[in-house]
C-alpha positions, 0 to 999 in steps of 0.5 A, a space after each residue: 094389248 091390255 086395256 090401259 087406264 083412262 088417265 094413262 090414255 089421256 096423258 099420251 094424248 096430251 103429250 102427242 099434241 103438245 110435244 115438240 119431239 118428232 120421235 115421241 110424237 111418232 111413238 105416241 101416234 103409233 100407240 094411239 093408232 094400235 089402241 083404236 084397233 082393240 075391242 075396248 076402244 068402243 067404250 074408251 071413245 065414250 069415256 074420252 068424250 066425257 073428259 074435260 080436255 078438248 084433245 081427249 074429246 076430239 080423239 074420242 070422236 075420232 075413235 068412233 069414226 075409225 071404229 065404225 069405218 074399220 070394225 063395223 062387223 064387230 058391233 053386236 046386232 043389238 048394239 047397232 041401234 044403240 050406237 046411232 042414238 049414242 052418236 046423236 046424243 053426243 052430237 047434241 051435247 056438243 052442238 054448242 061447240 067446240 066446233 071441231 069436235 062437233 064436226 068430227 062427231 057428225 063425220 062419225 055419224 055419216 060414216 055410220 049411215 054409210 054402213 047402216 043404211 038401209 039394212 039397219 036405218 031407213 029414211 036416215 036423213 028424215 030421221 036425223 032431221 026429226 031427231 035433232 029438231 025434237 031436241 031443241 031447248 031440251 037438256 042433254 047431260 045438262 046441255 041445252 041445244 038452241 034453235 041456232 045450234 040445231 040449225 048449225 049442227 044439222 047443216 053440218 051433218 047434211 054437208 058431210 053426207 054428200 062428201 062421204 057419198 063421193 068417197 065411200 067404197 061399197 059394192 054397187 048394189 048397196 051404193 044404189 040403195 044408199 043413193 035411193 035413200 038420199 034421193 028420198 031425203 032431198 026434199 027435206 034438205 032443200 026445204 030445210 035450207 030454204 027455211 034457214 035462208 028465210 028465217 035463220 040466224 046470221 051465223 046459220 045462213 052461210 052454213 046453209 049455203 055451204 050445205 047447198 054447195 055440197 049437194 050441188 057438187 054431189 049432182 042434185 038435179 036443177 029441178 030440185 034446186 029451182 025453188 030456192 034459187 031466188 033465195 040464193 040470188 038474194 044472198 048474193 046481195 048481202 055482205 054476210 052471205 055473198 061469199 058462200 052464195 057465190 060459191 054455190 052459183 059457181 058450182 051451179 054454173 059448172 054443173 052438167 045441167 047448167 047448159 040446159 038451163 042457161 037462160 034461167 041461170 043467166 036471166 037470174 044472175 045478170 040483174 044481180 051483177 048489174 045491181 047497185 050493190 054489185 057495182 058499189 062493191 066493184 067500185 070500192 075494191 078498185 078504188 081502194 085497191 083492195 082485192 080482198 073486197 072484190 076477189 069473190 065477186 071477180 071469181 063469180 063474174 069470171 065463172 059466169 063468163 067462162 060458162 055462158 059466153 055464148 049467151 053474153 055474145 047473143 045479148 051483147 047490147 043489153 044495158 046489164 051486159 054493158 055493166 057486166 063488161 065494165 066490171 070485168 074490164 075493171 077487174 082485168 085492169 085491177 090497180 097494182 102490179 100482178 103478184 106483187 100487189 094483186 092476184 085478181 086480174 088474171 081471173 078474167 083473162 079466160 073470159 075474154 078468150 071465151 067471149 072472142 070465140 063466141 063472137 067469132 061464131 056469130 054468122 057474118 053477112 058475107 053474101 052482099 046483095 044476094 038473091 032471095 035464095 041467099 037470104 033464105 040460106 042465111 036464115 037457115 044458118 041462123 036457125 041452126 045455131 044452138 039456143 045456148 048461143 042466144 043468137 036465135 032470132 037475131 037478124 044480120 043487122 043486129 049481129 053486125 051491130 054486136 060485132 061493131 060494139 065488140 070492136 069498141 070493147 076489145 079496143 079498150 081491153 087492149 089498152 087496159 091489158 097493155 098497161 097491166 104489162 108494164 114493169 115497175 121502175 127498176 128501183 122497185 123491180 130490184 126489191 121483188 123476190 125471184 118468185 114474184 118476178 117469175 109470177 109477173 113474167 108468167 102473167 105477161 105471157 097470159 096477157 099475150 095470149 089474150 091479145 092474140 085472141 083480141 086480134 081475131 076481133 080487131 084484126 088490123 085495128 089492134 096493130 094500128 092502135 098499138 103502133 099509134 101508141 108507140 109513135 106517141 111514146 116515141 115523141 114523149 121519149 124524145 121530149 123527156 130525153 131533151 129535158 133530162 136524159 137521166 130522170 124518172 120521166 124518161 124511164 117511165 116512158 121507156 117502161 110504157 113503150 116496152 109494154 107496147 112493143 111486147 104487145 106487138 111482139 105477141 101478135 107475131 103469132 097471128 099477124 099474116 106474113 103478107 100483112 102490108 098495111 100496118 107493119 110496113 108503117 111500124 118498121 119504117 124510119 118514122 117508128 122503128 128507126 126511132 126506137 132506142 138504139 143508144 140506151 140499154 133498157 128493157 124496151 130495147 130488149 123487147 124490141 130485139 125479141 120483136 124483130 126476131 118474132 117477125 122473121 117470117 114477115 121479113 121473108 115476104 118483105 125483104 126490103 126491111 131486112 137490112 134496117 132490122 139487122 142494123 138494129 140487131 147486130 150492134 146490140 151484140 156487143 152489149 152484154 145485157 142485150 147480146 142474148 136477145 140480139 143473138 136469138 133475133 139474128 138466129 131467127 132471121 137468118 134461119 128463116 130469111 137466108 135466101 133473102 139475105 144472099 144479095 145483101 151478104 156483103 153489107 151483112 158481113 161489114 156490119 158484123 165485122 164492126 162488132 165482132 171483136 166486142 161480141 161476148 164469147 157466150 153468144 158468139 157461137 149462136 152468131 156464127 151459126 146464124 151467119 153460116 146459115 146464110 152463107 150456106 145458101 150461096 154458091 160455093 164460089 161466092 161463099 168463100 170470102 164471107 166464110 173467110 171473114 167469119 172464120 178469120 179471127 177464130 182461126 187466128 185465135 186457134 193457131 195462137 192456142 196451138 202454138 202456146 200449147 206446143 211450146 208448153 208441151 215441149 217445155 214441160 210446163 203443162 200437164 198433158 194428162 187428162 183433167 178431171 171434171 172438178 178441175 178448171 181448164 188451163 187458160 189456153 185449153 179453155 180458149 181452144 175449147 171456145 174456138 172449137 165451139 165456134 167452129 162447131 157452130 159454123 159447121 152446123 150452120 153450113 149443113 144443107 137442109 137437103 142433106 137427109 134426103 133419101 137417094 137411090 144407090 146410084 144417086 148417092 154415088 153420083 152426089 158423092 163424086 160430084 162433091 169430090 169433083 167440085 172440091 178439086 175444082 174450087 181448091 185448084 182455082 181459089 187460094 182463099 178456099 185452099 187457105 180455109 181448108 188448110 186452116 181447118 185441118 190444121 186446127 183439128 189435127 192440132 187439137 187431136 195431137 196436142 190435147 190427146 187426153 183432154 176429154 172436153 177437147 176430144 168431144 168437141 173435136 168429134 162433134 165437129 168431125 161428125 158435123 162435117 160428114 156429108 157425102 153430097 155437100 162440099 164446103 171449103 171448111 169441111 174436111 174430105 173423107 180421107 182426112 176425116 178417117 185419118 183424124 178419127 184413127 189418130 185420135 183413138 190411137 192417142 186416147 180411147 175416148 168413147 166419142 171417137 168410137 161414135 165418130 167412127 160409127 158415123 163415118 162408116 154409115 155416111 161414107 162406106 157405100 159411096 167410097 168403096 164401090 157401092 153395093 156388096 153385090 157389085 164389089 163381090 162380082 167385080 173381081 174382088 171376091 172374098 177368096 182373093 184374100 185381099 181384104 178378108 180372111 175370116 169365116 164370118 159375116 155381117 148384115 141385118 135381114 130385118 133392117 133394109 140396108 141401102 148399102 147392100 141393095 143391088 142397083 139395077 143400073 150398077 153393072 159389075 166392074 172392078 173397083 178403082 184404086 181409090 175405092 180399094 184405098 177407101 176399103 183399106 182405110 176402113 179396114 185399118 180403122 177397124 183394126 185400130 179400134 179393136 186393138 186399142 179397145 181390147 188393150 184396156 179391157 182385161 176383165 168384166 170389171 174393166 167392162 163395167 168400169 168403162 161402160 161408155 167405151 164398151 157401148 160405143 165400141 159395140 155400136 161401131 161394130 154394129 155399123 161395120 156389120 151392117 154397112 161394111 161387112 168386107 171390112 169387118 171380116 178383114 180381121 184374122 179368123 182368130 181375131 174375129 172369133 175372139 171378138 165374138 167371144 168377147 161379146 158373148 162374155 159381155 152378156 154376163 155384165 150388169 151395166 145396162 148401157 154396155 149390155 144393151 149395145 152388146 145385145 144390139 150388136 149380136 142381133 145385128 150379127 145373127 140377122 146377117 143374110 147374104 146372097 153371095 154364097 162365099 160370104 154366106 159360107 163364111 158367116 155360117 161357119 162362124 155361127 156354127 163355131 160360136 153358136 153353143 157359147 152364144 146360145 148358152 149366154 142367151 139362155 143364161 140371160 133369159 134365166 135371170 143373169 141379165 136385167 129383166 128389161 133386156 129380155 126382149 133383146 135376147 128374144 130378138 137375138 134367139 129368134 133369127 138364130 133358130 130360124 137359120 139354124 133350127 136343128 143345131 139350136 135344138 141340139 144345143 138347147 136340149 143339151 144345155 137345158 138338161 143340165 141341173 139348175 140351168 139356166 135357173 134353179 127355179 126352172 123345172 123339167 116340165 117348164 124347160 120342155 115346154 119352152 123348147 117345144 114352144 119356141 121350136 114349133 112356132 115361127 110367129 114372132 109374137 108367140 115366140 116372144 110370149 114363150 120366152 117371156 113366160 120361161 124367163 118369168 118362171 126362171 125369175 119366180 115371177 110367173 103368175 105375178 102382176 109384175 111378171 105380166 108386164 114386159 
């Protein structure tokens, strides 16, 4: 770039700062940026600083900074000293301003120092200090630098130095030398700051404090600071310097050395906090409700409390500490609503937590009237407490006095915080923005956390205090309701009561479940029985939440459960309260299900009275909650409550089914699938809602012990027990028969009448999967034969992926229990593969690297012929697999089809994996041709790029190659199939490793190749040698040497880690990632 003229550059600069065209600004910025890279920019900077335009002057100063930082090596040796003098000359010239140009020049000089010290500039701090002082009242280009300008300029430079030291990136040796230079200059800096604080101008004193804060942040030692701390303390008592001094003290208190000098800091600051000036400033801020006046004072007090709460706790009774706590209390209860009117009160909250922790660490006198050895031991405990806690020398009486005083403080704090929790009246609340409301809600949660800490000081006393307040507010509510039920006085009382109830709710996290003094009083008729139950208000919402939060307490005190439910359940029919009531009901039912058993009839009667009015959006939650209670009942006792719970749901479902049948028969409805953008037909939407309720019921009925690990014998016994119980109940209970019939009718109807509706299918599948249990009976849980028939029918109707997911689960849950137990017992009891009854393929399934409890041999399970029922179940699984395979393959004719329906392909191979692992006999019942075709389809799928489907295919192949059966006949069939498809499988794996599949899938390819080589080493060696001999296979980037190294590496190791490393390195080679950082990450 040729050097432009100065006017041209200035024109670009002016346009850059004044133009509103983003495109032009970007172009101008790029031009100026490139300009600074040129050699002539050194001289250009000086010319621009001489301009009359402030924008040009600033860009000139900035150019000096950029050039020194980036092009230091281009400065001739004989010009380095000149550059320093030039910068100082310009700094002096701009010492009177403009300030932003002076700051930029000081920054350029600090960057110069980072480069020049110490090789070209020693004692640089002293040098600048002396140079600037010597130029006071001297003319530089006609500009005189006054004493005040010198002070401000020097302070600005000294402020920037530690900031620049913190971010400069230079080699450690040079940085150490630079630090030594700085250390030598620290006495000068401190002396200068001291001089300014003593005799400087009003404008320079805050600058001196800002400079000092910068050095405290840098890490200047406390010993160096100590001589001027008195002046910094005095600065706190001056309105002009308070803010800057407060920031200095905040940094000092947060420094690492503060703990070692805590007594010095605290004894110095506390008189300032208790001074008349501080009290007056605090009072003015609170009374005028002006947080701008007191925010920095509050920040300073809070920082002090956060860092020295141990010291405060140890000297809790001192008068100045009392003044300090009064001010903190005042700021905690600062007038106005948080976020809308003030943002100062939250600064204090962490202090009250820290103080509570410090108070709790004071030793307690729990030895009573012990002997001398106990007293001696107590004294030893006291002597071991750190000096920072300031409790050394305190006797037990003093400590107890402190703790008693802390009770009074926290009692008052609770009342202050309770008032801060109060919402505004509704008319004002509606004017707040969404962000303000969210901030206010967040502040309420922070106050709740502080109340929890307060409980550890007050214990039962805080409950007593809040309950007494609630009782008083109930009296006020009653009085206000009598005089004028619609007035603001009533609303105001309800707002206050809501805050009290919120406090009690917050304490549920720490109140012991065994508490038997205050909570029984609260949940009595005298208080809980008087809470508003006919008014829709926020206080009632909070009361409902409160009830749910004390579910664990109700479990220990079940006599209070029914009154609580009588308060909760009626609220379910009020839309505004329903979500809170539903959540409370869920908490109670989940936690207290055993305690509600005896009251189930009363519970159901209360529910029946409100069921019709419950909003559908929360009815599912209510149904789930009640179902969890019904689940704990003996089956015989659960039938009638279940009928009461599901009666309306079944009735509405049958109405939907009948309406759908009529519409389908009359051709008035569209039976094709509804797109996600289309709204559901009213009947479909209603049916979907009823299915959601049934799903909630089924989930609630699940036993908490369903997932217990059982032995093979126990699994079969539990399943048979549930079958016998089902037969017994259905033979003697007509209501149970009707429940079972209704559930089957709804599920079958949904499958047949909405075959293509995805949402209906998915919800039905969720119900079906929830019902799958091999150890639990419920009248509404469909038995295995019905479930497998539903899945088969549903998938025949439409190949939704959710039916495949349901099929995968039914294989894992029922195959072992329903088909005769372990594989060994089946093949030893007259059901060998050679019989051809269930299997005619030459392949197999299983997973050697995964413990498959279905195929473990049970010592107590003797070989026996399988029963007719077990053979029928085996046949059902075989038939299911045939349907799944045929229906899926009907819709897949190319790789494009696979990538168009990744969810179906993913679920299809997931269910195949379950068959290979749990039901190998059913898997190999397909014809040999169909099994081989299925495997070739999986191998061809290795070429797709869609990750969801590809991962499922790889997991299936891993499951397949890990098969390892002890039965010789099955082993021969599996080995025969592997030998037959092996070359294609190995080719697909190698192509994937070579780059055909995403790199994230290489670990799965490794997991497929490793066991294959382990079982068929010679065949795999021959296959791979033949394939890798092909030019450009599996990648054009893999040379002969890398291929040879790869084969040798994987064939000569049986270490999984070394094998994985070899595959990883070869894959990187094929993808041209060898040696790269990206390639090293797996």
